[in-house]
N, C-alpha and C positions, 0 to 999 in steps of 0.2 A: 504494500500500500504506500509506503513512504517513497519508494522509487517512482511509483505512478504519480504521486503528488509532485515530486521533483521534476519529472518529465513534463507534466502539465505546466508547472511554474516556468520552466525553461522555454516553453512554447507560448508563454504569455497568457495562459489560461488560468488566471489566479483564483477565480471562483471554484473551478474544478479542482485545482490544487488544494484549496482549503478543505473542500469536501473529503478528498482522499486522506488528507492529514488528520482530519477529525475522525474518520473511520479507523485509521491506524491507532489513534489515541484511545478510542473506545475499545479496541481489541487488546491494547496493551498500554495502560496509562503510564508505565515506567519507561516507555520508548522515547528517549530524549530527542532523537532525530526527528520524530514525528512532531513533537512540540515546536522544534525549530522550523520545520517545514510550515507549520501552521503560522508561526510568527512572521515568516517571510511573506506568506500569502496575505496575511492581514495588513502588513506594512504596504504592500503593493496595491492593496485595495483602498488605501487611504485611511486605514484604521490603526494608526501608529500607537495610540494609547493602549489598544488591545494587544498589539504586537509587543509593546514594552512589558505589559503585565504577563504575557506568556513567557517572555524571556526571564523575567524575575522569578516565575514559578520554576523554571529549569535551574536557575542559579541557586534557588533555595534547596533543590534536590542535590545538585552537583555544582558547587562554586567554582570548580576547575574545568568546566566545559567551555572550551574557547569559543565555539560558535554561538553560544548563548550570549556571551559578552559582545561579540562582533555584531550579531543581529540586534542586540540592545543598542549598540552604537548607531546603527542605521535608523532605528526607530527614534532615538533621541535627536538625531540630525533632522529627521522629518518634522520633529516638534520644535525645531530651532534652538535646541539645547546643546549647542556645539561644544562647549567645554566638557560637559558630561559625556558627550558622544566620543570625543577624542580620548577621554579617560577610559571609556569602555573598550575602545580599540586597543589602547595601550595595555590594558589588562589582558585582553585576548592574546596579544603577542607575547606578553610575559609568561603566560601559561604555555603557549605552543608557538615558538618563534618560527617554526617551519610549516605552518599551516597555510596552504595556498589560498584557501577561501578567505581566511582572515586578512592576508596581505591584499588580496583582490578587493575586498570590501573597504579596506583602509585606503587603497588607491582611489576607489570611487569617492570616498569621503574627501580626500585631498583635491581631486579633480573638481568636485562641486564647490569646494572652498576656494578654488582658484590658485592653489599651490601646486604648480606643475612639477616642480622639483621633487617634492615629497610623493606626489602621485607616481612619478616615474620610478622612484626607488621601490615603492611597494608593488607596482605592476610588474616591474622587471623580476622581483623576487617571486611573485606569484607564478609567473610563467616559467621561471627556472625550476620551481618545485613541481609544477604541473603544466606542461606545455599546452594542454587543452584550454587553459585560461585565455589564450590569445583569441580563440574563436568567440568566446563570450564577450571579451573586451571589444572586438571589432564591431559589434552591433549594440553594445550597451550605451544607452542614452546618457548615463552618468558621465561618460567621457567626452561629451560634446565640447567642452572647453579646451581639450587637448587633441581632439581627433585629427586636426590638420598638422600637428607637430611632426617633424621628421622622425624624432625618437619614438613617437607613438606608432607611426606607420611601420617602423622597423620592428618594434616589439610584437605587433599583431600580425605581421606578415606570415603567411603560411610557409612552413618549412617542410622539406622532404626528408 
């Protein structure tokens, strides 16, 4: 169910993603990945407060779950709570400095904040860890501020 939720999320079907995430949670309330999938879908549906609450539930269960902090950062940024958002991303990286999704999400944060240099550092690291991140970045609207930069084009170029 979680994988179906993620696939729908990646294809922009956020309502469907939310439905599958909720089904996964109903089947196993301890499945933290399902809660994070739900939080992601909620955030993309413009329900950042609910996304934040979902992340806080996960953190209460496992304070060292990096994606809970990273997703929390994204929800906080949506709520214009940027200092708290940056702290959430910093916490996620402190827990798992080699997590591609955390670096990717932090790159999105910096792109939206207009800090191309920090965006570049985190996007480069995300792609080093997981080269598939370049595919997501190539179409992610969060990178509009840097999309035309030569370094961005180089990072998201498809490699053989």
